[in-house]
NUROTI-191083 format. One record per residue (C-alpha): residue number from 1; residue in one letter; chain; x negated, y, z negated. Coordinates in Angstrom, 1 decimal, decimal comma. Example, Ala and Ser with C-alpha at 12.3 -4.5 7.8 and 13.67 -1.06 7.14 Angstrom:
2
koltor->1 | zaza->a | logu->A | X->-12,3 | Y->-4,5 | Z->-7,8
koltor->2 | zaza->s | logu->A | X->-13,7 | Y->-1,1 | Z->-7,1
***
This chain:
292
koltor->1 | zaza->m | logu->A | X->46,5 | Y->24,1 | Z->2,8
koltor->2 | zaza->r | logu->A | X->48,9 | Y->24,3 | Z->5,9
koltor->3 | zaza->e | logu->A | X->51,6 | Y->21,7 | Z->4,1
koltor->4 | zaza->i | logu->A | X->54,5 | Y->20,5 | Z->6,2
koltor->5 | zaza->i | logu->A | X->58,0 | Y->19,8 | Z->5,1
koltor->6 | zaza->s | logu->A | X->59,9 | Y->16,6 | Z->6,5
koltor->7 | zaza->i | logu->A | X->63,9 | Y->16,6 | Z->7,1
koltor->8 | zaza->h | logu->A | X->65,4 | Y->13,3 | Z->7,4
koltor->9 | zaza->i | logu->A | X->69,1 | Y->13,4 | Z->8,9
koltor->10 | zaza->g | logu->A | X->71,7 | Y->11,0 | Z->9,3
koltor->11 | zaza->q | logu->A | X->71,2 | Y->7,1 | Z->9,0
koltor->12 | zaza->a | logu->A | X->68,3 | Y->6,9 | Z->11,3
koltor->13 | zaza->g | logu->A | X->66,7 | Y->9,4 | Z->10,4
koltor->14 | zaza->i | logu->A | X->66,8 | Y->8,2 | Z->6,8
koltor->15 | zaza->q | logu->A | X->65,8 | Y->5,1 | Z->7,6
koltor->16 | zaza->v | logu->A | X->63,0 | Y->5,7 | Z->9,9
koltor->17 | zaza->g | logu->A | X->61,9 | Y->7,9 | Z->7,2
koltor->18 | zaza->n | logu->A | X->61,9 | Y->5,4 | Z->4,6
koltor->19 | zaza->s | logu->A | X->59,1 | Y->3,8 | Z->6,5
koltor->20 | zaza->c | logu->A | X->57,0 | Y->6,4 | Z->7,6
koltor->21 | zaza->w | logu->A | X->57,0 | Y->7,3 | Z->3,5
koltor->22 | zaza->e | logu->A | X->56,3 | Y->3,6 | Z->3,0
koltor->23 | zaza->l | logu->A | X->53,6 | Y->3,5 | Z->5,3
koltor->24 | zaza->y | logu->A | X->51,7 | Y->7,0 | Z->4,4
koltor->25 | zaza->c | logu->A | X->51,6 | Y->6,0 | Z->0,8
koltor->26 | zaza->l | logu->A | X->50,0 | Y->2,3 | Z->1,9
koltor->27 | zaza->e | logu->A | X->47,4 | Y->4,6 | Z->4,0
koltor->28 | zaza->h | logu->A | X->46,6 | Y->6,8 | Z->1,2
koltor->29 | zaza->g | logu->A | X->46,4 | Y->4,5 | Z->-1,6
koltor->30 | zaza->i | logu->A | X->49,6 | Y->6,1 | Z->-3,5
koltor->31 | zaza->q | logu->A | X->51,4 | Y->3,7 | Z->-5,3
koltor->32 | zaza->p | logu->A | X->56,0 | Y->3,6 | Z->-5,6
koltor->33 | zaza->d | logu->A | X->55,7 | Y->5,7 | Z->-8,3
koltor->34 | zaza->g | logu->A | X->53,7 | Y->8,4 | Z->-6,6
koltor->35 | zaza->m | logu->A | X->50,3 | Y->7,9 | Z->-8,5
koltor->36 | zaza->m | logu->A | X->47,2 | Y->7,5 | Z->-7,1
koltor->37 | zaza->p | logu->A | X->44,5 | Y->4,9 | Z->-8,7
koltor->38 | zaza->s | logu->A | X->41,7 | Y->5,6 | Z->-6,6
koltor->39 | zaza->d | logu->A | X->42,2 | Y->9,2 | Z->-7,6
koltor->40 | zaza->t | logu->A | X->40,3 | Y->10,5 | Z->-10,4
koltor->41 | zaza->t | logu->A | X->40,4 | Y->14,1 | Z->-10,5
koltor->42 | zaza->v | logu->A | X->43,5 | Y->15,5 | Z->-11,3
koltor->43 | zaza->g | logu->A | X->45,2 | Y->18,5 | Z->-9,7
koltor->44 | zaza->v | logu->A | X->42,4 | Y->19,5 | Z->-6,8
koltor->45 | zaza->a | logu->A | X->43,8 | Y->19,6 | Z->-3,9
koltor->46 | zaza->h | logu->A | X->40,8 | Y->18,6 | Z->-1,7
koltor->47 | zaza->d | logu->A | X->42,2 | Y->15,7 | Z->0,3
koltor->48 | zaza->a | logu->A | X->44,1 | Y->16,9 | Z->3,9
koltor->49 | zaza->f | logu->A | X->47,4 | Y->14,2 | Z->2,7
koltor->50 | zaza->n | logu->A | X->48,3 | Y->17,3 | Z->0,7
koltor->51 | zaza->t | logu->A | X->49,8 | Y->18,7 | Z->3,7
koltor->52 | zaza->f | logu->A | X->52,6 | Y->16,1 | Z->3,1
koltor->53 | zaza->f | logu->A | X->52,3 | Y->15,3 | Z->-0,4
koltor->54 | zaza->s | logu->A | X->52,8 | Y->17,8 | Z->-3,4
koltor->55 | zaza->e | logu->A | X->50,7 | Y->16,8 | Z->-6,8
koltor->56 | zaza->t | logu->A | X->52,0 | Y->17,3 | Z->-9,8
koltor->57 | zaza->g | logu->A | X->50,0 | Y->17,9 | Z->-12,8
koltor->58 | zaza->a | logu->A | X->50,9 | Y->14,8 | Z->-14,6
koltor->59 | zaza->g | logu->A | X->48,9 | Y->13,6 | Z->-11,0
koltor->60 | zaza->k | logu->A | X->51,8 | Y->11,9 | Z->-9,6
koltor->61 | zaza->h | logu->A | X->51,8 | Y->13,1 | Z->-5,6
koltor->62 | zaza->v | logu->A | X->56,0 | Y->13,7 | Z->-4,6
koltor->63 | zaza->p | logu->A | X->56,4 | Y->13,7 | Z->-0,8
koltor->64 | zaza->r | logu->A | X->57,4 | Y->17,1 | Z->0,5
koltor->65 | zaza->a | logu->A | X->60,4 | Y->15,3 | Z->2,5
koltor->66 | zaza->v | logu->A | X->64,5 | Y->16,3 | Z->2,1
koltor->67 | zaza->f | logu->A | X->66,5 | Y->13,4 | Z->3,1
koltor->68 | zaza->v | logu->A | X->70,1 | Y->14,2 | Z->4,3
koltor->69 | zaza->d | logu->A | X->73,3 | Y->12,5 | Z->4,8
koltor->70 | zaza->l | logu->A | X->76,8 | Y->12,6 | Z->4,5
koltor->71 | zaza->e | logu->A | X->77,7 | Y->9,8 | Z->3,1
koltor->72 | zaza->p | logu->A | X->75,7 | Y->8,4 | Z->0,2
koltor->73 | zaza->t | logu->A | X->75,3 | Y->4,2 | Z->1,0
koltor->74 | zaza->v | logu->A | X->71,8 | Y->4,6 | Z->3,2
koltor->75 | zaza->i | logu->A | X->70,4 | Y->7,9 | Z->0,5
koltor->76 | zaza->d | logu->A | X->71,7 | Y->5,0 | Z->-2,0
koltor->77 | zaza->e | logu->A | X->69,3 | Y->2,3 | Z->-0,7
koltor->78 | zaza->i | logu->A | X->66,0 | Y->4,8 | Z->-1,4
koltor->79 | zaza->r | logu->A | X->67,6 | Y->5,9 | Z->-5,1
koltor->80 | zaza->t | logu->A | X->67,7 | Y->1,6 | Z->-5,5
koltor->81 | zaza->g | logu->A | X->64,5 | Y->0,7 | Z->-3,6
koltor->82 | zaza->t | logu->A | X->60,9 | Y->0,3 | Z->-4,3
koltor->83 | zaza->y | logu->A | X->59,8 | Y->3,9 | Z->-4,0
koltor->84 | zaza->r | logu->A | X->62,9 | Y->5,4 | Z->-6,0
koltor->85 | zaza->q | logu->A | X->60,4 | Y->6,8 | Z->-8,3
koltor->86 | zaza->l | logu->A | X->58,2 | Y->8,3 | Z->-5,7
koltor->87 | zaza->f | logu->A | X->60,9 | Y->10,8 | Z->-4,2
koltor->88 | zaza->h | logu->A | X->62,2 | Y->13,7 | Z->-6,5
koltor->89 | zaza->p | logu->A | X->65,5 | Y->13,5 | Z->-6,9
koltor->90 | zaza->e | logu->A | X->67,3 | Y->16,6 | Z->-5,8
koltor->91 | zaza->q | logu->A | X->65,8 | Y->15,7 | Z->-2,7
koltor->92 | zaza->l | logu->A | X->67,9 | Y->13,1 | Z->-1,8
koltor->93 | zaza->i | logu->A | X->71,2 | Y->14,7 | Z->-0,7
koltor->94 | zaza->s | logu->A | X->74,8 | Y->13,1 | Z->-0,2
koltor->95 | zaza->g | logu->A | X->77,8 | Y->14,0 | Z->0,5
koltor->96 | zaza->k | logu->A | X->80,9 | Y->11,7 | Z->0,2
koltor->97 | zaza->e | logu->A | X->82,4 | Y->11,4 | Z->3,5
koltor->98 | zaza->d | logu->A | X->80,4 | Y->10,8 | Z->6,7
koltor->99 | zaza->a | logu->A | X->80,8 | Y->12,5 | Z->10,1
koltor->100 | zaza->a | logu->A | X->82,6 | Y->9,3 | Z->11,8
koltor->101 | zaza->n | logu->A | X->80,2 | Y->9,4 | Z->14,9
koltor->102 | zaza->n | logu->A | X->81,8 | Y->12,8 | Z->15,5
koltor->103 | zaza->f | logu->A | X->79,4 | Y->16,1 | Z->16,5
koltor->104 | zaza->a | logu->A | X->82,1 | Y->18,5 | Z->15,6
koltor->105 | zaza->r | logu->A | X->82,3 | Y->16,6 | Z->11,7
koltor->106 | zaza->g | logu->A | X->78,8 | Y->16,6 | Z->11,3
koltor->107 | zaza->h | logu->A | X->78,4 | Y->20,3 | Z->12,9
koltor->108 | zaza->y | logu->A | X->81,8 | Y->22,1 | Z->11,7
koltor->109 | zaza->t | logu->A | X->83,5 | Y->20,7 | Z->9,0
koltor->110 | zaza->v | logu->A | X->81,7 | Y->18,2 | Z->7,1
koltor->111 | zaza->g | logu->A | X->78,2 | Y->19,0 | Z->7,7
koltor->112 | zaza->k | logu->A | X->79,4 | Y->23,3 | Z->6,7
koltor->113 | zaza->e | logu->A | X->79,4 | Y->21,9 | Z->3,3
koltor->114 | zaza->i | logu->A | X->76,4 | Y->20,8 | Z->3,0
koltor->115 | zaza->v | logu->A | X->74,1 | Y->22,6 | Z->4,9
koltor->116 | zaza->d | logu->A | X->73,9 | Y->25,9 | Z->2,8
koltor->117 | zaza->l | logu->A | X->72,7 | Y->22,8 | Z->-0,6
koltor->118 | zaza->c | logu->A | X->69,7 | Y->21,4 | Z->2,6
koltor->119 | zaza->l | logu->A | X->68,7 | Y->24,7 | Z->2,8
koltor->120 | zaza->d | logu->A | X->68,0 | Y->25,4 | Z->-1,0
koltor->121 | zaza->r | logu->A | X->66,3 | Y->22,5 | Z->-1,3
koltor->122 | zaza->v | logu->A | X->63,8 | Y->23,0 | Z->1,9
koltor->123 | zaza->r | logu->A | X->63,7 | Y->27,0 | Z->0,6
koltor->124 | zaza->k | logu->A | X->62,0 | Y->25,1 | Z->-2,9
koltor->125 | zaza->l | logu->A | X->60,0 | Y->23,0 | Z->-1,2
koltor->126 | zaza->a | logu->A | X->59,0 | Y->25,9 | Z->1,2
koltor->127 | zaza->d | logu->A | X->58,1 | Y->28,3 | Z->-2,0
koltor->128 | zaza->n | logu->A | X->56,1 | Y->25,0 | Z->-3,5
koltor->129 | zaza->c | logu->A | X->53,5 | Y->25,7 | Z->-0,5
koltor->130 | zaza->t | logu->A | X->50,9 | Y->28,0 | Z->-0,1
koltor->131 | zaza->g | logu->A | X->50,5 | Y->28,0 | Z->3,9
koltor->132 | zaza->l | logu->A | X->53,4 | Y->26,1 | Z->5,6
koltor->133 | zaza->q | logu->A | X->53,1 | Y->25,1 | Z->8,9
koltor->134 | zaza->g | logu->A | X->56,3 | Y->23,7 | Z->10,2
koltor->135 | zaza->f | logu->A | X->58,4 | Y->20,8 | Z->9,7
koltor->136 | zaza->l | logu->A | X->58,9 | Y->17,5 | Z->11,1
koltor->137 | zaza->v | logu->A | X->62,8 | Y->17,1 | Z->11,5
koltor->138 | zaza->f | logu->A | X->64,2 | Y->12,8 | Z->12,2
koltor->139 | zaza->n | logu->A | X->67,2 | Y->12,4 | Z->13,3
koltor->140 | zaza->a | logu->A | X->69,2 | Y->10,1 | Z->15,9
koltor->141 | zaza->v | logu->A | X->71,8 | Y->12,0 | Z->18,2
koltor->142 | zaza->g | logu->A | X->73,9 | Y->9,3 | Z->19,0
koltor->143 | zaza->g | logu->A | X->75,8 | Y->9,5 | Z->15,4
koltor->144 | zaza->g | logu->A | X->77,5 | Y->12,1 | Z->14,2
koltor->145 | zaza->t | logu->A | X->74,9 | Y->13,2 | Z->11,3
koltor->146 | zaza->g | logu->A | X->71,7 | Y->13,1 | Z->13,3
koltor->147 | zaza->s | logu->A | X->73,4 | Y->14,9 | Z->16,1
koltor->148 | zaza->g | logu->A | X->76,2 | Y->17,2 | Z->14,3
koltor->149 | zaza->l | logu->A | X->74,4 | Y->18,2 | Z->11,0
koltor->150 | zaza->g | logu->A | X->70,8 | Y->18,0 | Z->12,5
koltor->151 | zaza->s | logu->A | X->71,6 | Y->20,4 | Z->15,2
koltor->152 | zaza->l | logu->A | X->73,2 | Y->22,6 | Z->12,6
koltor->153 | zaza->l | logu->A | X->70,4 | Y->22,4 | Z->10,2
koltor->154 | zaza->l | logu->A | X->67,3 | Y->23,3 | Z->13,3
koltor->155 | zaza->e | logu->A | X->69,8 | Y->26,2 | Z->14,3
koltor->156 | zaza->r | logu->A | X->69,6 | Y->27,5 | Z->10,2
koltor->157 | zaza->l | logu->A | X->66,1 | Y->26,8 | Z->9,8
koltor->158 | zaza->s | logu->A | X->65,5 | Y->28,8 | Z->13,3
koltor->159 | zaza->v | logu->A | X->67,1 | Y->31,6 | Z->11,6
koltor->160 | zaza->d | logu->A | X->65,3 | Y->31,5 | Z->8,0
koltor->161 | zaza->y | logu->A | X->62,2 | Y->30,6 | Z->9,4
koltor->162 | zaza->g | logu->A | X->61,9 | Y->31,6 | Z->13,0
koltor->163 | zaza->k | logu->A | X->57,6 | Y->31,7 | Z->13,5
koltor->164 | zaza->k | logu->A | X->57,4 | Y->28,3 | Z->12,0
koltor->165 | zaza->s | logu->A | X->57,0 | Y->25,0 | Z->14,0
koltor->166 | zaza->k | logu->A | X->59,4 | Y->22,4 | Z->14,5
koltor->167 | zaza->l | logu->A | X->58,3 | Y->19,0 | Z->15,7
koltor->168 | zaza->g | logu->A | X->61,5 | Y->16,9 | Z->16,3
koltor->169 | zaza->f | logu->A | X->61,6 | Y->12,4 | Z->15,8
koltor->170 | zaza->t | logu->A | X->64,8 | Y->11,9 | Z->17,8
koltor->171 | zaza->i | logu->A | X->66,2 | Y->8,5 | Z->18,4
koltor->172 | zaza->y | logu->A | X->68,0 | Y->8,5 | Z->22,1
koltor->173 | zaza->p | logu->A | X->71,1 | Y->6,2 | Z->22,1
koltor->174 | zaza->s | logu->A | X->70,8 | Y->3,5 | Z->25,4
koltor->175 | zaza->p | logu->A | X->72,9 | Y->1,4 | Z->27,2
koltor->176 | zaza->q | logu->A | X->73,1 | Y->-2,1 | Z->26,3
koltor->177 | zaza->v | logu->A | X->72,1 | Y->-1,4 | Z->22,5
koltor->178 | zaza->s | logu->A | X->75,1 | Y->0,8 | Z->21,4
koltor->179 | zaza->t | logu->A | X->76,7 | Y->1,3 | Z->18,2
koltor->180 | zaza->a | logu->A | X->79,6 | Y->3,5 | Z->18,9
koltor->181 | zaza->v | logu->A | X->81,5 | Y->4,8 | Z->22,4
koltor->182 | zaza->v | logu->A | X->81,1 | Y->8,1 | Z->21,9
koltor->183 | zaza->e | logu->A | X->77,0 | Y->7,9 | Z->21,8
koltor->184 | zaza->p | logu->A | X->76,9 | Y->10,3 | Z->25,5
koltor->185 | zaza->y | logu->A | X->79,0 | Y->12,9 | Z->24,2
koltor->186 | zaza->n | logu->A | X->77,3 | Y->13,9 | Z->20,7
koltor->187 | zaza->s | logu->A | X->73,5 | Y->13,8 | Z->22,5
koltor->188 | zaza->v | logu->A | X->74,4 | Y->16,1 | Z->25,3
koltor->189 | zaza->l | logu->A | X->75,6 | Y->18,4 | Z->22,8
koltor->190 | zaza->s | logu->A | X->72,5 | Y->18,2 | Z->20,0
koltor->191 | zaza->t | logu->A | X->70,3 | Y->17,9 | Z->23,3
koltor->192 | zaza->h | logu->A | X->71,4 | Y->21,9 | Z->23,7
koltor->193 | zaza->s | logu->A | X->69,8 | Y->22,5 | Z->19,9
koltor->194 | zaza->l | logu->A | X->66,9 | Y->20,4 | Z->20,7
koltor->195 | zaza->l | logu->A | X->66,2 | Y->22,7 | Z->23,7
koltor->196 | zaza->e | logu->A | X->66,6 | Y->25,8 | Z->21,8
koltor->197 | zaza->h | logu->A | X->65,3 | Y->25,5 | Z->18,5
koltor->198 | zaza->t | logu->A | X->62,3 | Y->22,8 | Z->18,9
koltor->199 | zaza->d | logu->A | X->58,8 | Y->23,3 | Z->19,8
koltor->200 | zaza->v | logu->A | X->58,0 | Y->19,8 | Z->20,3
koltor->201 | zaza->a | logu->A | X->60,6 | Y->16,8 | Z->20,9
koltor->202 | zaza->v | logu->A | X->59,7 | Y->13,3 | Z->20,6
koltor->203 | zaza->l | logu->A | X->61,7 | Y->11,0 | Z->21,7
koltor->204 | zaza->l | logu->A | X->62,6 | Y->7,3 | Z->20,9
koltor->205 | zaza->d | logu->A | X->64,9 | Y->5,0 | Z->22,3
koltor->206 | zaza->n | logu->A | X->66,2 | Y->1,5 | Z->20,4
koltor->207 | zaza->e | logu->A | X->66,2 | Y->-0,7 | Z->23,6
koltor->208 | zaza->a | logu->A | X->62,5 | Y->-0,2 | Z->24,6
koltor->209 | zaza->i | logu->A | X->62,1 | Y->-0,9 | Z->21,2
koltor->210 | zaza->y | logu->A | X->63,9 | Y->-3,7 | Z->20,9
koltor->211 | zaza->d | logu->A | X->62,0 | Y->-4,9 | Z->24,0
koltor->212 | zaza->i | logu->A | X->58,7 | Y->-4,5 | Z->22,3
koltor->213 | zaza->c | logu->A | X->59,9 | Y->-6,4 | Z->19,4
koltor->214 | zaza->r | logu->A | X->60,8 | Y->-9,0 | Z->21,4
koltor->215 | zaza->k | logu->A | X->57,7 | Y->-9,2 | Z->23,8
koltor->216 | zaza->s | logu->A | X->54,9 | Y->-8,2 | Z->22,0
koltor->217 | zaza->l | logu->A | X->55,5 | Y->-9,3 | Z->18,5
koltor->218 | zaza->d | logu->A | X->57,7 | Y->-12,2 | Z->18,9
koltor->219 | zaza->i | logu->A | X->60,8 | Y->-11,3 | Z->17,0
koltor->220 | zaza->e | logu->A | X->63,6 | Y->-13,0 | Z->18,3
koltor->221 | zaza->r | logu->A | X->66,5 | Y->-11,1 | Z->16,9
koltor->222 | zaza->p | logu->A | X->64,6 | Y->-7,9 | Z->15,3
koltor->223 | zaza->t | logu->A | X->66,4 | Y->-6,3 | Z->12,6
koltor->224 | zaza->y | logu->A | X->66,7 | Y->-2,6 | Z->12,1
koltor->225 | zaza->t | logu->A | X->63,7 | Y->-2,8 | Z->9,4
koltor->226 | zaza->n | logu->A | X->61,5 | Y->-3,8 | Z->12,3
koltor->227 | zaza->l | logu->A | X->62,1 | Y->-1,1 | Z->14,4
koltor->228 | zaza->n | logu->A | X->61,4 | Y->1,1 | Z->11,8
koltor->229 | zaza->r | logu->A | X->58,2 | Y->-0,3 | Z->10,9
koltor->230 | zaza->l | logu->A | X->57,5 | Y->0,1 | Z->14,8
koltor->231 | zaza->i | logu->A | X->58,5 | Y->3,6 | Z->14,8
koltor->232 | zaza->s | logu->A | X->56,4 | Y->5,2 | Z->11,8
koltor->233 | zaza->q | logu->A | X->53,4 | Y->3,4 | Z->13,3
koltor->234 | zaza->i | logu->A | X->53,9 | Y->5,5 | Z->16,2
koltor->235 | zaza->i | logu->A | X->54,9 | Y->8,4 | Z->14,2
koltor->236 | zaza->s | logu->A | X->51,4 | Y->7,6 | Z->11,9
koltor->237 | zaza->s | logu->A | X->49,7 | Y->7,6 | Z->14,6
koltor->238 | zaza->l | logu->A | X->51,0 | Y->11,3 | Z->15,6
koltor->239 | zaza->t | logu->A | X->50,4 | Y->12,6 | Z->12,5
koltor->240 | zaza->t | logu->A | X->47,4 | Y->11,3 | Z->11,2
koltor->241 | zaza->s | logu->A | X->45,6 | Y->14,2 | Z->12,6
koltor->242 | zaza->l | logu->A | X->47,4 | Y->16,4 | Z->10,3
koltor->243 | zaza->r | logu->A | X->47,2 | Y->14,3 | Z->7,4
koltor->244 | zaza->f | logu->A | X->43,1 | Y->13,3 | Z->7,3
koltor->245 | zaza->d | logu->A | X->40,2 | Y->15,4 | Z->8,3
koltor->246 | zaza->g | logu->A | X->39,6 | Y->15,5 | Z->12,2
koltor->247 | zaza->a | logu->A | X->39,3 | Y->17,6 | Z->15,0
koltor->248 | zaza->i | logu->A | X->42,0 | Y->17,6 | Z->17,4
koltor->249 | zaza->n | logu->A | X->46,0 | Y->17,9 | Z->17,1
koltor->250 | zaza->v | logu->A | X->45,1 | Y->19,5 | Z->13,4
koltor->251 | zaza->d | logu->A | X->47,9 | Y->21,6 | Z->13,5
koltor->252 | zaza->i | logu->A | X->51,5 | Y->21,4 | Z->14,4
koltor->253 | zaza->t | logu->A | X->50,8 | Y->24,2 | Z->17,1
koltor->254 | zaza->e | logu->A | X->48,2 | Y->22,2 | Z->18,3
koltor->255 | zaza->f | logu->A | X->50,7 | Y->19,6 | Z->19,5
koltor->256 | zaza->q | logu->A | X->52,6 | Y->22,1 | Z->21,7
koltor->257 | zaza->t | logu->A | X->49,3 | Y->23,8 | Z->23,3
koltor->258 | zaza->n | logu->A | X->48,2 | Y->20,7 | Z->24,2
koltor->259 | zaza->l | logu->A | X->51,5 | Y->19,1 | Z->25,4
koltor->260 | zaza->v | logu->A | X->54,0 | Y->21,5 | Z->26,4
koltor->261 | zaza->p | logu->A | X->53,4 | Y->23,1 | Z->29,7
koltor->262 | zaza->y | logu->A | X->56,9 | Y->25,2 | Z->29,8
koltor->263 | zaza->p | logu->A | X->58,4 | Y->25,8 | Z->26,2
koltor->264 | zaza->r | logu->A | X->61,7 | Y->24,4 | Z->27,7
koltor->265 | zaza->i | logu->A | X->60,1 | Y->21,3 | Z->28,9
koltor->266 | zaza->h | logu->A | X->59,1 | Y->19,9 | Z->25,8
koltor->267 | zaza->f | logu->A | X->60,8 | Y->16,5 | Z->25,4
koltor->268 | zaza->m | logu->A | X->57,7 | Y->13,8 | Z->25,1
koltor->269 | zaza->l | logu->A | X->57,6 | Y->10,1 | Z->25,1
koltor->270 | zaza->s | logu->A | X->55,3 | Y->8,5 | Z->22,8
koltor->271 | zaza->s | logu->A | X->53,1 | Y->5,3 | Z->24,4
koltor->272 | zaza->y | logu->A | X->51,2 | Y->2,7 | Z->21,8
koltor->273 | zaza->a | logu->A | X->48,8 | Y->-0,2 | Z->22,5
koltor->274 | zaza->p | logu->A | X->48,3 | Y->-2,4 | Z->22,0
koltor->275 | zaza->v | logu->A | X->51,0 | Y->-3,2 | Z->20,1
koltor->276 | zaza->i | logu->A | X->50,3 | Y->-7,3 | Z->18,8
koltor->277 | zaza->s | logu->A | X->51,8 | Y->-9,7 | Z->16,5
koltor->278 | zaza->a | logu->A | X->49,5 | Y->-10,4 | Z->13,4
koltor->279 | zaza->a | logu->A | X->49,5 | Y->-14,2 | Z->14,1
koltor->280 | zaza->k | logu->A | X->47,9 | Y->-13,8 | Z->17,3
koltor->281 | zaza->a | logu->A | X->45,8 | Y->-10,4 | Z->16,4
koltor->282 | zaza->y | logu->A | X->42,4 | Y->-12,8 | Z->16,0
koltor->283 | zaza->h | logu->A | X->43,0 | Y->-14,7 | Z->18,3
koltor->284 | zaza->e | logu->A | X->43,4 | Y->-13,1 | Z->21,7
koltor->285 | zaza->q | logu->A | X->41,2 | Y->-10,7 | Z->23,4
koltor->286 | zaza->l | logu->A | X->42,4 | Y->-7,6 | Z->25,1
koltor->287 | zaza->s | logu->A | X->42,2 | Y->-6,1 | Z->28,6
koltor->288 | zaza->v | logu->A | X->42,0 | Y->-3,3 | Z->29,5
koltor->289 | zaza->p | logu->A | X->45,3 | Y->-3,1 | Z->30,8
koltor->290 | zaza->e | logu->A | X->47,0 | Y->-3,9 | Z->27,7
koltor->291 | zaza->i | logu->A | X->45,1 | Y->-1,6 | Z->25,7
koltor->292 | zaza->t | logu->A | X->46,1 | Y->1,6 | Z->28,4
***
């Protein structure tokens, strides 16, 4: 098998990750407790989605994912949420105090204390794989944990798993939608390690996604849940070929081969069309410009 490990760092990474795993479960017919009623053959790794899920002896599907945050509130939402039985409790790692939107705290002080535990959990997941392809790293570079701990983890992964591909889904800050005044500093400091230690980075920004929610989905005041669900649609579409049988982009390395002209120019913009609200979906004729 060609397994992939997802690493979700900081509030944005975790909340986007939560939406993604929710969607993967719906796409593959996996229940919130990890069981798969449609799957009659337990223990047969026949399906391509085993790249993202590992199957236990009892027929439960466990995501190959690690969630890391320096403060507990966001991870506690997963621990008590609908999908609490899906994730292995050891894969949810939280600290006591957050990085306070400070790159240095996430990278050098608070983050440094937790990074070995994270790598230990990643190592356990990697040992569970027969042929690890690489990593998907989800983070936002505006906050302290996403930028600081995110870049530290990327650097350490490069040391431990040199040849493995790393695909980053990175949320960049935007001027209109800002949560902290120091976001530009965090982004610049974090972009350095994205340049050096990821093979492909897919950039997302909240402002553009807010606009899509308002204009295309008719949501007057989009919440983070709306944004995350839209992002998870895009990430799901990008990873479809890794989870289902297909002919193109079957391997993470193929993304790099097909999209990256020079190793350092690997920042991608994803586009998705048509984005249309559920209420209108059955009542409108789509034109070519809307689809492309």
